[in-house]
DODREN-455788 format. One record per residue (C-alpha): residue in one letter; chain; x, y, z. Coordinates in pm, whole numbers. Layout:
BEGIN
+----+----+--------+--------+--------+
| aa | ch |     xx |     yy |     zz |
+----+----+--------+--------+--------+
|  a |  A |      X |      Y |      Z |
...
+----+----+--------+--------+--------+
This chain:
BEGIN
+----+----+--------+--------+--------+
| aa | ch |     xx |     yy |     zz |
+----+----+--------+--------+--------+
|  x |  A |   -121 |  -2285 |    262 |
|  x |  A |   -119 |  -2610 |    499 |
|  x |  A |   -305 |  -2665 |    820 |
|  x |  A |   -160 |  -2764 |   1152 |
|  x |  A |   -334 |  -3009 |   1388 |
|  x |  A |   -648 |  -2866 |   1581 |
|  x |  A |   -924 |  -2961 |   1788 |
|  x |  A |  -1220 |  -2818 |   1774 |
|  x |  A |  -1639 |  -2748 |   1928 |
|  x |  A |  -1904 |  -2639 |   1810 |
|  x |  A |  -2020 |  -2345 |   2036 |
|  x |  A |  -2296 |  -2219 |   1912 |
|  x |  A |  -2479 |  -2206 |   1558 |
|  x |  A |  -2280 |  -2007 |   1425 |
|  x |  A |  -1944 |  -2032 |   1545 |
|  x |  A |  -1623 |  -2246 |   1583 |
|  x |  A |  -1378 |  -2281 |   1893 |
|  x |  A |  -1067 |  -2396 |   1750 |
|  x |  A |   -745 |  -2445 |   2009 |
|  x |  A |   -387 |  -2631 |   1882 |
|  x |  A |   -141 |  -2759 |   2101 |
|  x |  A |     60 |  -2448 |   2115 |
|  x |  A |   -233 |  -2330 |   2343 |
|  x |  A |   -351 |  -2050 |   2077 |
|  x |  A |   -723 |  -2045 |   2015 |
|  x |  A |   -981 |  -1878 |   1738 |
|  x |  A |  -1339 |  -1874 |   1738 |
|  x |  A |  -1396 |  -1831 |   1368 |
|  x |  A |  -1768 |  -1904 |   1154 |
|  x |  A |  -1962 |  -2233 |   1053 |
|  x |  A |  -1850 |  -2094 |    669 |
|  x |  A |  -1477 |  -2065 |    756 |
|  x |  A |  -1414 |  -2404 |    955 |
|  x |  A |  -1579 |  -2592 |    659 |
|  x |  A |  -1375 |  -2428 |    389 |
|  x |  A |  -1059 |  -2566 |    644 |
|  x |  A |  -1251 |  -2875 |    674 |
|  x |  A |  -1277 |  -2874 |    268 |
|  x |  A |   -906 |  -2722 |    208 |
|  x |  A |  -1093 |  -2447 |     41 |
|  x |  A |   -976 |  -2119 |    259 |
|  x |  A |   -795 |  -1810 |    108 |
|  x |  A |   -656 |  -1505 |    210 |
|  x |  A |   -965 |  -1350 |    180 |
|  x |  A |  -1135 |  -1539 |    497 |
|  x |  A |  -1203 |  -1270 |    766 |
|  x |  A |  -1009 |  -1494 |    988 |
|  x |  A |   -721 |  -1588 |    771 |
|  x |  A |   -453 |  -1376 |    935 |
|  x |  A |   -554 |  -1459 |   1278 |
|  x |  A |   -517 |  -1851 |   1227 |
|  x |  A |   -213 |  -1767 |   1047 |
|  x |  A |    -91 |  -1557 |   1337 |
|  x |  A |   -206 |  -1853 |   1606 |
|  x |  A |    -41 |  -2124 |   1415 |
|  x |  A |   -337 |  -2283 |   1231 |
|  x |  A |   -213 |  -2263 |    911 |
|  x |  A |    117 |  -2180 |    742 |
|  x |  A |    259 |  -2013 |    444 |
|  x |  A |    590 |  -2144 |    412 |
|  x |  A |    757 |  -2496 |    495 |
|  x |  A |    759 |  -2662 |    800 |
|  x |  A |   1067 |  -2573 |    919 |
|  x |  A |    975 |  -2218 |    911 |
|  x |  A |    673 |  -2287 |   1075 |
|  x |  A |    830 |  -2519 |   1351 |
|  x |  A |   1120 |  -2242 |   1399 |
|  x |  A |    835 |  -1926 |   1449 |
|  x |  A |    669 |  -2115 |   1689 |
|  x |  A |    874 |  -2318 |   1872 |
|  x |  A |    944 |  -2125 |   2143 |
|  x |  A |    544 |  -2083 |   2224 |
|  x |  A |    556 |  -2480 |   2251 |
|  x |  A |    833 |  -2454 |   2477 |
|  x |  A |    718 |  -2186 |   2746 |
|  x |  A |    379 |  -2402 |   2758 |
|  x |  A |    557 |  -2668 |   2838 |
|  x |  A |    841 |  -2553 |   3029 |
|  x |  A |    737 |  -2700 |   3330 |
|  x |  A |    845 |  -3046 |   3207 |
|  x |  A |   1235 |  -2908 |   3248 |
|  x |  A |   1161 |  -2841 |   3621 |
|  x |  A |   1229 |  -3091 |   3943 |
|  x |  A |    989 |  -3131 |   4180 |
|  x |  A |    941 |  -2773 |   4329 |
|  x |  A |    672 |  -2820 |   4561 |
|  x |  A |    720 |  -3044 |   4865 |
|  x |  A |    414 |  -3083 |   5115 |
|  x |  A |    461 |  -3161 |   5477 |
|  x |  A |    197 |  -3341 |   5651 |
|  x |  A |    291 |  -3248 |   5994 |
|  x |  A |    -28 |  -3457 |   6157 |
|  x |  A |   -339 |  -3613 |   6018 |
|  x |  A |   -446 |  -3501 |   6343 |
|  x |  A |   -755 |  -3247 |   6337 |
|  x |  A |   -941 |  -2964 |   6576 |
|  x |  A |  -1200 |  -2927 |   6287 |
|  x |  A |  -1436 |  -3148 |   6149 |
|  x |  A |  -1521 |  -3070 |   5790 |
|  x |  A |  -1786 |  -3281 |   5634 |
|  x |  A |  -1575 |  -3308 |   5297 |
|  x |  A |  -1259 |  -3343 |   5435 |
|  x |  A |  -1028 |  -3540 |   5152 |
|  x |  A |   -772 |  -3597 |   5397 |
|  x |  A |   -935 |  -3814 |   5650 |
|  x |  A |  -1253 |  -4134 |   5616 |
|  x |  A |  -1397 |  -4365 |   5818 |
|  x |  A |  -1090 |  -4576 |   5791 |
|  x |  A |   -881 |  -4321 |   5927 |
|  x |  A |   -824 |  -4425 |   6295 |
|  x |  A |   -437 |  -4436 |   6378 |
|  x |  A |   -342 |  -4064 |   6457 |
|  x |  A |     -5 |  -3912 |   6501 |
|  x |  A |    257 |  -3636 |   6475 |
|  x |  A |    547 |  -3598 |   6270 |
|  x |  A |    885 |  -3603 |   6432 |
|  x |  A |   1147 |  -3424 |   6462 |
|  x |  A |   1375 |  -3672 |   6333 |
|  x |  A |   1102 |  -3771 |   6021 |
|  x |  A |   1109 |  -3392 |   5959 |
|  x |  A |   1482 |  -3330 |   5932 |
|  x |  A |   1527 |  -3658 |   5706 |
|  x |  A |   1224 |  -3527 |   5464 |
|  x |  A |   1414 |  -3207 |   5435 |
|  x |  A |   1694 |  -3374 |   5349 |
|  x |  A |   1506 |  -3542 |   5058 |
|  x |  A |   1362 |  -3264 |   4947 |
|  x |  A |   1629 |  -3078 |   4860 |
|  x |  A |   1791 |  -3381 |   4698 |
|  x |  A |   1543 |  -3230 |   4429 |
|  x |  A |   1816 |  -3003 |   4139 |
|  x |  A |   1508 |  -2789 |   4143 |
|  x |  A |   1682 |  -2428 |   4264 |
|  x |  A |   1369 |  -2284 |   4402 |
|  x |  A |   1208 |  -2511 |   4644 |
|  x |  A |    842 |  -2460 |   4826 |
|  x |  A |    759 |  -2623 |   5148 |
|  x |  A |    367 |  -2679 |   5225 |
|  x |  A |    209 |  -2737 |   5582 |
|  x |  A |    -48 |  -2959 |   5555 |
|  x |  A |   -272 |  -3176 |   5803 |
|  x |  A |   -491 |  -3245 |   5972 |
|  x |  A |   -426 |  -2902 |   6116 |
|  x |  A |      0 |  -2870 |   6111 |
|  x |  A |    -29 |  -2601 |   6444 |
|  x |  A |   -128 |  -2902 |   6642 |
|  x |  A |    250 |  -2955 |   6529 |
|  x |  A |    378 |  -2619 |   6547 |
|  x |  A |    715 |  -2718 |   6712 |
|  x |  A |    800 |  -2961 |   6408 |
|  x |  A |    699 |  -2657 |   6172 |
|  x |  A |    981 |  -2456 |   6342 |
|  x |  A |   1233 |  -2764 |   6317 |
|  x |  A |   1130 |  -2768 |   5933 |
|  x |  A |   1189 |  -2388 |   5906 |
|  x |  A |   1532 |  -2436 |   6105 |
|  x |  A |   1668 |  -2700 |   5902 |
|  x |  A |   1512 |  -2560 |   5551 |
|  x |  A |   1693 |  -2194 |   5579 |
|  x |  A |   2029 |  -2400 |   5685 |
|  x |  A |   1981 |  -2651 |   5342 |
|  x |  A |   1914 |  -2308 |   5142 |
|  x |  A |   2219 |  -2127 |   5273 |
|  x |  A |   2447 |  -2445 |   5187 |
|  x |  A |   2303 |  -2543 |   4867 |
|  x |  A |   2216 |  -2170 |   4772 |
|  x |  A |   1870 |  -2235 |   4690 |
|  x |  A |   1625 |  -2030 |   4754 |
|  x |  A |   1298 |  -2182 |   4983 |
|  x |  A |    941 |  -2046 |   5048 |
|  x |  A |    722 |  -2163 |   5323 |
|  x |  A |    321 |  -2159 |   5295 |
|  x |  A |     76 |  -2300 |   5537 |
|  x |  A |   -287 |  -2405 |   5536 |
|  x |  A |   -452 |  -2411 |   5883 |
|  x |  A |   -774 |  -2326 |   5978 |
|  x |  A |   -618 |  -2089 |   6235 |
|  x |  A |   -894 |  -2191 |   6497 |
|  x |  A |   -521 |  -2251 |   6711 |
|  x |  A |   -323 |  -1921 |   6581 |
|  x |  A |   -139 |  -1741 |   6908 |
|  x |  A |     98 |  -1469 |   6888 |
|  x |  A |    427 |  -1647 |   6886 |
|  x |  A |    294 |  -1810 |   6595 |
|  x |  A |    214 |  -1500 |   6398 |
|  x |  A |    571 |  -1353 |   6506 |
|  x |  A |    721 |  -1643 |   6422 |
|  x |  A |    556 |  -1676 |   6055 |
|  x |  A |    615 |  -1278 |   6009 |
|  x |  A |   1021 |  -1334 |   6092 |
|  x |  A |   1012 |  -1606 |   5843 |
|  x |  A |    806 |  -1514 |   5563 |
|  x |  A |    562 |  -1804 |   5603 |
|  x |  A |    254 |  -1696 |   5420 |
|  x |  A |    -84 |  -1853 |   5484 |
|  x |  A |   -361 |  -2042 |   5356 |
|  x |  A |   -679 |  -2098 |   5520 |
|  x |  A |  -1048 |  -2228 |   5341 |
|  x |  A |  -1335 |  -1976 |   5399 |
|  x |  A |  -1661 |  -2144 |   5264 |
|  x |  A |  -1853 |  -1838 |   5283 |
|  x |  A |  -2054 |  -1633 |   5551 |
|  x |  A |  -2072 |  -1766 |   5973 |
|  x |  A |  -2385 |  -2034 |   5913 |
|  x |  A |  -2262 |  -2199 |   5586 |
|  x |  A |  -1885 |  -2185 |   5687 |
|  x |  A |  -1985 |  -2342 |   6019 |
|  x |  A |  -2214 |  -2587 |   5806 |
|  x |  A |  -1927 |  -2689 |   5597 |
|  x |  A |  -1640 |  -2683 |   5857 |
|  x |  A |  -1749 |  -2733 |   6230 |
|  x |  A |  -1539 |  -2780 |   6551 |
|  x |  A |  -1504 |  -3176 |   6668 |
|  x |  A |  -1590 |  -3082 |   6978 |
|  x |  A |  -1873 |  -2839 |   6877 |
|  x |  A |  -1954 |  -2512 |   6743 |
|  x |  A |  -1808 |  -2419 |   6383 |
|  x |  A |  -1451 |  -2259 |   6281 |
|  x |  A |  -1565 |  -1937 |   6139 |
|  x |  A |  -1505 |  -1743 |   6474 |
|  x |  A |  -1159 |  -1876 |   6491 |
|  x |  A |  -1035 |  -1843 |   6094 |
|  x |  A |  -1186 |  -1511 |   6063 |
|  x |  A |  -1041 |  -1345 |   6426 |
|  x |  A |   -682 |  -1567 |   6305 |
|  x |  A |   -680 |  -1444 |   5924 |
|  x |  A |   -724 |  -1025 |   6087 |
|  x |  A |   -418 |  -1115 |   6306 |
|  x |  A |   -263 |  -1213 |   6033 |
|  x |  A |   -345 |   -905 |   5802 |
|  x |  A |   -215 |   -657 |   6059 |
|  x |  A |     78 |   -801 |   6099 |
|  x |  A |     98 |   -801 |   5703 |
|  x |  A |    210 |  -1167 |   5676 |
|  x |  A |     82 |  -1283 |   5337 |
|  x |  A |   -266 |  -1505 |   5381 |
|  x |  A |   -488 |  -1603 |   5143 |
|  x |  A |   -844 |  -1792 |   5139 |
|  x |  A |   -951 |  -2078 |   4875 |
|  x |  A |  -1351 |  -2234 |   4889 |
|  x |  A |  -1453 |  -2595 |   4889 |
|  x |  A |  -1802 |  -2589 |   4721 |
|  x |  A |  -2052 |  -2857 |   4876 |
|  x |  A |  -2407 |  -2885 |   4834 |
|  x |  A |  -2515 |  -2645 |   5069 |
|  x |  A |  -2314 |  -2392 |   4914 |
|  x |  A |  -2497 |  -2384 |   4566 |
|  x |  A |  -2743 |  -2126 |   4616 |
|  x |  A |  -2499 |  -1914 |   4801 |
|  x |  A |  -2286 |  -1795 |   4513 |
|  x |  A |  -2362 |  -1402 |   4556 |
|  x |  A |  -2312 |  -1439 |   4940 |
|  x |  A |  -1974 |  -1658 |   4971 |
|  x |  A |  -1827 |  -1386 |   4683 |
|  x |  A |  -1941 |  -1054 |   4895 |
|  x |  A |  -1812 |  -1244 |   5225 |
|  x |  A |  -1445 |  -1236 |   5038 |
|  x |  A |  -1481 |   -886 |   4961 |
|  x |  A |  -1609 |   -778 |   5304 |
|  x |  A |  -1317 |   -934 |   5427 |
|  x |  A |  -1064 |   -754 |   5197 |
|  x |  A |   -968 |  -1035 |   5028 |
|  x |  A |   -841 |  -1019 |   4684 |
|  x |  A |   -845 |  -1359 |   4549 |
|  x |  A |  -1127 |  -1622 |   4590 |
|  x |  A |  -1057 |  -1990 |   4477 |
|  x |  A |  -1365 |  -2159 |   4402 |
|  x |  A |  -1304 |  -2521 |   4395 |
|  x |  A |  -1567 |  -2828 |   4332 |
|  x |  A |  -1588 |  -3127 |   4561 |
|  x |  A |  -1283 |  -3412 |   4530 |
|  x |  A |  -1449 |  -3777 |   4599 |
|  x |  A |  -1204 |  -3874 |   4852 |
|  x |  A |  -1211 |  -3931 |   5264 |
|  x |  A |  -1494 |  -3775 |   5435 |
|  x |  A |  -1668 |  -3614 |   5039 |
|  x |  A |  -1679 |  -4001 |   4950 |
|  x |  A |  -1822 |  -4162 |   5199 |
|  x |  A |  -2096 |  -3895 |   5226 |
|  x |  A |  -2138 |  -3772 |   4855 |
|  x |  A |  -2528 |  -3838 |   4870 |
|  x |  A |  -2533 |  -3581 |   5134 |
|  x |  A |  -2276 |  -3320 |   5061 |
|  x |  A |  -2183 |  -3355 |   4671 |
|  x |  A |  -2376 |  -3296 |   4324 |
|  x |  A |  -2372 |  -3340 |   3971 |
|  x |  A |  -2120 |  -3191 |   3781 |
|  x |  A |  -2419 |  -2979 |   3611 |
|  x |  A |  -2525 |  -2814 |   3937 |
|  x |  A |  -2098 |  -2715 |   3970 |
|  x |  A |  -2084 |  -2582 |   3677 |
|  x |  A |  -2368 |  -2379 |   3736 |
|  x |  A |  -2277 |  -2217 |   4050 |
|  x |  A |  -1927 |  -2203 |   3919 |
|  x |  A |  -2117 |  -1948 |   3641 |
|  x |  A |  -2342 |  -1724 |   3819 |
|  x |  A |  -1994 |  -1648 |   4066 |
|  x |  A |  -1775 |  -1568 |   3845 |
|  x |  A |  -1995 |  -1369 |   3623 |
|  x |  A |  -2040 |  -1171 |   4000 |
|  x |  A |  -1664 |  -1190 |   4028 |
|  x |  A |  -1616 |  -1011 |   3708 |
|  x |  A |  -1919 |   -752 |   3787 |
|  x |  A |  -1718 |   -697 |   4180 |
|  x |  A |  -1448 |   -596 |   3934 |
|  x |  A |  -1637 |   -372 |   3699 |
|  x |  A |  -1775 |   -200 |   4003 |
|  x |  A |  -1350 |    -93 |   4112 |
|  x |  A |  -1303 |   -439 |   4361 |
|  x |  A |   -997 |   -615 |   4239 |
|  x |  A |  -1057 |   -961 |   4331 |
|  x |  A |   -956 |  -1244 |   4114 |
|  x |  A |  -1114 |  -1581 |   4092 |
|  x |  A |   -849 |  -1847 |   4120 |
|  x |  A |   -925 |  -2126 |   3878 |
|  x |  A |  -1047 |  -1865 |   3555 |
|  x |  A |   -717 |  -1692 |   3624 |
|  x |  A |   -484 |  -2056 |   3666 |
|  x |  A |   -699 |  -2148 |   3247 |
|  x |  A |   -612 |  -1779 |   3169 |
|  x |  A |   -256 |  -1780 |   3244 |
|  x |  A |   -247 |  -2059 |   2971 |
|  x |  A |   -498 |  -1899 |   2726 |
|  x |  A |   -430 |  -1528 |   2722 |
|  x |  A |    -39 |  -1605 |   2824 |
|  x |  A |     45 |  -1920 |   2658 |
|  x |  A |    240 |  -1990 |   3031 |
|  x |  A |    104 |  -2283 |   3242 |
|  x |  A |     87 |  -2161 |   3639 |
|  x |  A |    234 |  -2452 |   3784 |
|  x |  A |   -111 |  -2592 |   3947 |
|  x |  A |     20 |  -2942 |   3960 |
|  x |  A |   -326 |  -3108 |   3834 |
|  x |  A |   -354 |  -2894 |   3527 |
|  x |  A |    -47 |  -2984 |   3381 |
|  x |  A |     75 |  -3277 |   3076 |
|  x |  A |    184 |  -3484 |   3247 |
|  x |  A |     30 |  -3398 |   3602 |
|  x |  A |    330 |  -3276 |   3891 |
|  x |  A |    260 |  -3653 |   4050 |
|  x |  A |    624 |  -3716 |   4213 |
|  x |  A |    823 |  -3456 |   3944 |
|  x |  A |    659 |  -3186 |   4064 |
|  x |  A |    533 |  -3265 |   4398 |
|  x |  A |    583 |  -3513 |   4643 |
|  x |  A |    383 |  -3517 |   4973 |
|  x |  A |    622 |  -3634 |   5331 |
|  x |  A |    358 |  -3803 |   5552 |
|  x |  A |    386 |  -3753 |   5927 |
|  x |  A |    535 |  -4147 |   5953 |
|  x |  A |    798 |  -4106 |   5740 |
|  x |  A |    605 |  -4221 |   5396 |
|  x |  A |    600 |  -4053 |   5081 |
|  x |  A |    353 |  -4047 |   4833 |
|  x |  A |    328 |  -3869 |   4475 |
|  x |  A |    115 |  -3572 |   4609 |
|  x |  A |   -109 |  -3467 |   4874 |
|  x |  A |   -404 |  -3641 |   4661 |
|  x |  A |   -241 |  -3953 |   4682 |
|  x |  A |   -171 |  -3950 |   5066 |
|  x |  A |   -548 |  -3882 |   5101 |
|  x |  A |   -585 |  -4197 |   4924 |
|  x |  A |   -391 |  -4363 |   5169 |
|  x |  A |   -570 |  -4237 |   5457 |
|  x |  A |   -867 |  -4450 |   5267 |
|  x |  A |   -661 |  -4757 |   5390 |
|  x |  A |   -482 |  -4725 |   5006 |
|  x |  A |   -120 |  -4681 |   4939 |
|  x |  A |    -85 |  -4758 |   4592 |
|  x |  A |     73 |  -4388 |   4571 |
|  x |  A |    377 |  -4436 |   4808 |
|  x |  A |    691 |  -4370 |   4621 |
|  x |  A |    902 |  -4474 |   4932 |
|  x |  A |   1003 |  -4301 |   5283 |
|  x |  A |   1212 |  -4025 |   5406 |
|  x |  A |   1497 |  -4295 |   5362 |
|  x |  A |   1521 |  -4309 |   5015 |
|  x |  A |   1672 |  -4115 |   4772 |
|  x |  A |   1559 |  -3914 |   4555 |
|  x |  A |   1637 |  -4024 |   4245 |
|  x |  A |   1517 |  -4402 |   4364 |
|  x |  A |   1145 |  -4196 |   4425 |
|  x |  A |   1141 |  -4045 |   4061 |
|  x |  A |   1269 |  -4398 |   3953 |
|  x |  A |    980 |  -4561 |   4109 |
|  x |  A |    684 |  -4714 |   3906 |
|  x |  A |    458 |  -4566 |   4070 |
|  x |  A |    614 |  -4186 |   3948 |
|  x |  A |    628 |  -4345 |   3565 |
|  x |  A |    280 |  -4464 |   3589 |
|  x |  A |    110 |  -4123 |   3728 |
|  x |  A |    336 |  -3977 |   3434 |
|  x |  A |    186 |  -4215 |   3161 |
|  x |  A |   -138 |  -4180 |   3286 |
|  x |  A |   -180 |  -3820 |   3286 |
|  x |  A |    -10 |  -3734 |   2941 |
|  x |  A |   -315 |  -3579 |   2802 |
|  x |  A |   -189 |  -3584 |   2430 |
|  x |  A |   -178 |  -3948 |   2438 |
|  x |  A |   -532 |  -4043 |   2657 |
|  x |  A |   -821 |  -4160 |   2508 |
|  x |  A |  -1117 |  -3889 |   2508 |
|  x |  A |   -854 |  -3579 |   2606 |
|  x |  A |   -594 |  -3589 |   2286 |
|  x |  A |   -895 |  -3522 |   2076 |
|  x |  A |  -1066 |  -3243 |   2360 |
|  x |  A |  -1041 |  -2873 |   2253 |
|  x |  A |  -1008 |  -2812 |   2605 |
|  x |  A |   -651 |  -3005 |   2613 |
|  x |  A |   -436 |  -2756 |   2578 |
|  x |  A |   -516 |  -2600 |   2950 |
|  x |  A |   -657 |  -2889 |   3155 |
|  x |  A |   -531 |  -3210 |   3330 |
|  x |  A |   -626 |  -3528 |   3512 |
|  x |  A |   -544 |  -3714 |   3847 |
|  x |  A |   -432 |  -4038 |   3816 |
|  x |  A |   -514 |  -4057 |   4190 |
|  x |  A |   -870 |  -3978 |   4116 |
|  x |  A |   -940 |  -4218 |   3804 |
|  x |  A |   -814 |  -4506 |   4026 |
|  x |  A |   -997 |  -4405 |   4310 |
|  x |  A |  -1307 |  -4365 |   4108 |
|  x |  A |  -1197 |  -4621 |   3847 |
|  x |  A |   -955 |  -4882 |   3987 |
|  x |  A |   -711 |  -4759 |   3709 |
|  x |  A |   -477 |  -4474 |   3654 |
|  x |  A |   -648 |  -4428 |   3330 |
|  x |  A |   -989 |  -4292 |   3389 |
|  x |  A |  -1239 |  -4551 |   3205 |
|  x |  A |  -1563 |  -4321 |   3195 |
|  x |  A |  -1578 |  -4077 |   2904 |
|  x |  A |  -1667 |  -3746 |   3042 |
|  x |  A |  -1691 |  -3807 |   3389 |
|  x |  A |  -1723 |  -3584 |   3669 |
|  x |  A |  -1413 |  -3413 |   3696 |
|  x |  A |  -1405 |  -3386 |   3340 |
|  x |  A |  -1743 |  -3258 |   3316 |
|  x |  A |  -1627 |  -2990 |   3569 |
|  x |  A |  -1376 |  -2875 |   3375 |
|  x |  A |  -1478 |  -2821 |   3065 |
|  x |  A |  -1803 |  -2640 |   3224 |
|  x |  A |  -1519 |  -2376 |   3420 |
|  x |  A |  -1332 |  -2359 |   3058 |
|  x |  A |  -1682 |  -2348 |   2902 |
|  x |  A |  -1764 |  -1989 |   3148 |
|  x |  A |  -1358 |  -1828 |   3073 |
|  x |  A |  -1444 |  -1898 |   2698 |
|  x |  A |  -1778 |  -1727 |   2723 |
|  x |  A |  -1644 |  -1443 |   2843 |
|  x |  A |  -1358 |  -1402 |   2607 |
|  x |  A |  -1612 |  -1459 |   2325 |
|  x |  A |  -1778 |  -1137 |   2430 |
|  x |  A |  -1551 |   -952 |   2292 |
|  x |  A |  -1602 |   -669 |   2563 |
|  x |  A |  -1273 |   -447 |   2580 |
|  x |  A |  -1403 |   -385 |   2983 |
|  x |  A |  -1420 |   -796 |   3064 |
|  x |  A |  -1075 |   -811 |   2856 |
|  x |  A |   -900 |   -550 |   3078 |
|  x |  A |  -1031 |   -732 |   3395 |
|  x |  A |   -953 |  -1082 |   3317 |
|  x |  A |   -578 |   -945 |   3171 |
|  x |  A |   -558 |   -812 |   3542 |
|  x |  A |   -580 |  -1114 |   3669 |
|  x |  A |   -263 |  -1272 |   3528 |
|  x |  A |    -64 |  -1011 |   3514 |
+----+----+--------+--------+--------+
């Protein structure tokens, strides 16, 4: 009997959580763990069969072990064989709202502009140079509906390109929906544009977080647009961003999503970029404060499912896809290496191309460190840029200090842009920093549910990823 490499964490006084590079996991007793450390574990141990099946130990030679488990590793890291699939078109940095946590703008953001049709066509051409057969084009802002004309141009050009290259393309829009018109609804229906909006809770909380520039709140316009899209059978969903004002309102927030007939809620912590960074003392919080909020909200989401209403939580579902299925959803930040450039690119309205949405957000703050090039460049030249290479190296968890030996390494990720914004380096200089603590706390909550070994809860979590 031989052991393979694994990471571990003391879960409580009786249990240890183990994980390995295959993404497999197991809770074992303290005596079992001690026997493993002393190389005295034998086949009579209650956990022996599970540990053998999940690849924590093996009885045959190494070649047999590799052949048995290599497929699981390939599936867990399958995204490494894909090219850039997500292409974010920032149609404008102008917006009709002034969200108190906006990451896309800051006090350094003075110049406002719209992406021209000419720039848009060049960006579409660049996106289709990616060898990936399936492309996703996402419209971002500011408020992208302020530049609906260019959005239509991009959809038309991309559909033509898809037909010429025999690739598949899908479109999505991120909008507060306050500018939605019937013309736009019909267009989204015709071209199968899915829509994501932001709902931060009931009216009072939402409007505190997401006011309009000219006064008042975005809530009424967002809900009106959401219901119109639902009536038109346009695929529409929502995400939530947690501010200090949200922390005590987790129940009302989740209830709002249920009342609106939504079946997914994505509970997001603040990222200290843009206004969120400048006003952190007013809108931000500690990692522990967010984790307490998340644990309560997640438990309540599970309870709602037990009552018969299907509602998944986005972060938990992303983690569970890896934990239960061994398959990483293509959520760019939770990859190793992350999806910067190799998984996604962001085309700014002025023609500059960035590694990701966070990279262009940093540019809004006056630092273009994550600019790959412009729409005049080729896809190959952008992939061969030093910026792309640096992001890949810096976000490979298996080689990162404090990440490589973390029990959650198979399921987590790190953001070079955020590391750079906080520490001045793409490699994090602060062990267990804010985002690290946040992800650890969220994974603690997920594994806490799994460790209950409650068939009803297990079935709920399984439904979230099937």
